[in-house]
C-alpha positions in Angstrom: -1.5 8.4 -15.5 0.7 10.4 -13.1 0.3 10.2 -9.3 2.1 10.9 -6.0 4.7 8.4 -5.0 3.7 6.6 -1.8 6.2 6.7 1.1 6.3 4.9 4.4 4.2 7.6 6.0 1.3 7.0 3.6 -2.0 5.8 4.8 -3.2 2.4 3.5 -6.2 0.6 4.9 -8.3 -2.5 4.3 -12.0 -2.1 3.4 -12.9 -2.8 7.0 -10.9 0.1 8.6 -7.8 -1.8 9.5 -4.5 0.2 9.3 -1.8 -1.3 7.0 1.9 -0.9 7.7 4.2 -1.4 4.7 7.1 -3.9 4.9 8.7 -3.2 1.5 10.4 0.1 1.4 13.6 1.4 -0.1 15.7 3.1 2.5 18.0 4.4 -0.2 15.4 6.8 -1.7 13.5 9.3 0.5 10.5 11.3 -0.5 9.0 13.7 2.1 11.7 12.5 4.6 10.3 8.9 4.5 11.5 5.9 2.5 9.5 5.1 -0.7 7.3 2.0 -1.0 8.4 -0.4 -3.8 6.4 -3.0 -5.7 5.3 -5.6 -4.8 4.1 -3.6 -1.8 3.6 -6.0 1.2 1.5 -4.8 4.1 0.7 -6.0 7.6 -2.8 -5.1 8.7 -3.9 -4.3 12.3 -7.3 -3.4 13.6 -9.5 -5.0 10.9 -13.1 -5.1 12.0 -14.2 -8.0 9.7 -15.5 -10.8 11.9 -13.6 -14.2 12.1 -15.1 -17.6 11.2 -17.8 -18.8 11.3 -19.5 -15.4 10.8 -17.0 -14.4 8.0 -13.4 -15.0 6.9 -11.8 -12.1 8.6 -9.9 -10.3 9.9 -7.5 -9.0 7.3 -4.0 -9.7 8.5 -1.8 -8.8 5.5 -2.1 -7.5 2.0 -0.2 -6.9 -1.2 -0.3 -4.3 -3.9 1.3 -5.8 -7.0 1.4 -2.9 -9.5 2.9 0.6 -9.5 4.9 3.0 -11.6 5.7 2.0 -15.2 8.6 4.4 -15.5 10.1 5.1 -12.1 12.2 2.4 -10.5 14.1 2.3 -7.2 16.7 -0.5 -6.8 15.2 -2.0 -10.0 11.7 -2.2 -8.4 8.7 0.1 -9.4 7.5 2.6 -6.9 3.9 2.5 -5.6 1.7 5.3 -6.8 -1.4 6.7 -5.0 -3.7 6.2 -8.0 -7.2 4.7 -8.0 -8.1 1.9 -8.5 -5.7 0.2 -6.2 -5.2 -3.4 -7.2 -4.3 -4.5 -3.7 -5.8 -7.5 -2.0 -6.0 -8.4 1.7 -5.4 -11.9 3.0 -7.3 -14.0 4.0 -10.5 -12.0 3.1 -9.6 -11.2 -0.6 -11.0 -7.7 -0.2 -9.4 -4.6 -1.7 -6.9 -2.3 0.0 -7.2 1.5 -0.3 -4.5 4.2 -0.3 -6.0 7.0 1.7 -2.9 9.2 1.5 0.5 8.9 -0.3 2.3 10.5 2.7 3.5 13.3 0.5 2.2 15.4 -2.5 5.3 17.0 -4.0 6.8 14.1 -5.9 4.7 12.8 -8.8 5.6 9.9 -11.1 4.0 7.9 -13.9 
């Protein structure tokens, strides 16, 4: 299924409202004036509201999204697509990640 390619300006969050910043981008390919995100997409999470032990196992500190495009590669790595459901997981909580925005809407891939 086609979807927008996620760039570094895209908005990714943990389930508890923490903002995630991507650490795996390809500076060689720009979409919407930002580098594209490649798979596996690693993120650092800040501002997660999930409580720490002993109340819970939070907060989310990092996350990874392991799947993306089946047809578009950048530097031999698939690009991340803003398609639900997102198969990303936060660490240490194990909760899902969400792509709220791809950062651009013009470039679509499959």
